[in-house]
C-alpha positions as CSV (number, residue, x, y, z in Angstrom):
1,C,95.5,110.7,96.2
2,A,97.6,109.9,99.2
3,G,98.2,113.6,99.9
4,A,94.5,114.4,99.6
5,L,93.5,111.5,101.9
6,R,96.1,112.6,104.4
7,A,94.8,116.2,104.3
8,Y,91.2,115.1,104.6
9,L,92.0,112.8,107.6
10,I,93.9,115.5,109.3
11,N,91.0,117.9,108.8
12,E,88.7,115.3,110.3
13,N,91.1,114.6,113.2
14,A,91.1,111.0,112.1
15,L,94.6,110.4,110.6
16,P,95.8,107.0,111.9
17,D,99.3,106.4,113.0
18,A,99.8,103.6,110.5
19,P,99.7,104.3,106.8
20,L,96.6,103.6,104.8
21,I,96.8,100.6,102.4
22,A,95.1,100.5,99.0
23,M,94.4,97.6,96.7
24,V,95.6,98.5,93.2
25,P,94.7,96.5,90.0
26,V,97.7,95.4,88.0
27,N,97.6,94.2,84.4
28,L,99.1,90.7,83.8
29,R,98.6,90.6,80.1
30,T,101.6,90.0,77.9
31,E,102.1,90.5,74.2
32,G,101.2,86.8,73.7
33,D,97.7,87.5,75.0
34,A,96.5,88.9,71.6
35,D,93.0,87.4,71.9
36,G,91.8,90.1,74.3
37,G,90.1,89.9,77.6
38,N,91.3,91.1,81.0
39,V,94.0,89.4,83.0
40,V,94.4,91.3,86.2
41,A,95.5,90.8,89.8
42,G,95.7,93.2,92.7
43,V,98.5,94.3,94.9
44,L,98.4,96.1,98.2
45,C,100.1,99.5,98.1
46,N,101.3,101.4,101.1
47,L,100.0,105.0,100.6
48,A,102.4,106.4,103.2
49,T,99.8,108.7,104.7
50,D,101.9,108.7,107.9
51,L,104.6,110.7,106.1
52,V,104.5,114.5,106.2
53,D,106.9,115.1,103.3
54,P,105.2,114.6,99.9
55,A,108.5,113.6,98.2
56,K,109.2,110.9,100.8
57,R,105.5,109.8,100.6
58,L,105.9,109.4,96.8
59,E,109.2,107.5,97.2
60,A,107.5,105.1,99.7
61,I,104.5,104.6,97.4
62,Q,106.8,103.9,94.4
63,A,108.9,101.4,96.5
64,S,105.7,99.6,97.7
65,M,104.4,99.2,94.1
66,R,107.8,98.2,92.7
67,D,108.3,95.6,95.4
68,N,104.8,94.2,95.2
69,K,104.9,94.0,91.4
70,K,108.2,92.1,91.6
71,V,106.7,89.5,93.9
72,L,103.6,89.2,91.7
73,S,105.8,88.7,88.6
74,Q,107.5,85.7,90.2
75,L,104.2,83.9,90.6
76,P,102.5,81.7,88.0
77,R,99.7,83.6,86.4
78,G,97.0,81.5,88.1
79,Q,98.4,82.2,91.5
80,A,98.9,85.9,90.8
81,T,95.2,86.1,89.7
82,A,94.0,84.2,92.7
83,L,96.1,86.4,95.0
């Protein structure tokens, strides 16, 4: 998606200098949540649209998600959901 967004924005002469950021839903359910229902939060992910190299872009996206999920996992569920 990030590569397609980058290509589209370049084609439209509208690629910003700063990378685009996406809000990504993250599942907070655990095995103890057997009664069903959704337990989700959102994290902000750097899409690295400012990077030309697709491999470096993917590395940046993975690092962004990994770091944000780590922060989210350290919060109590109520705070993570409210965030």
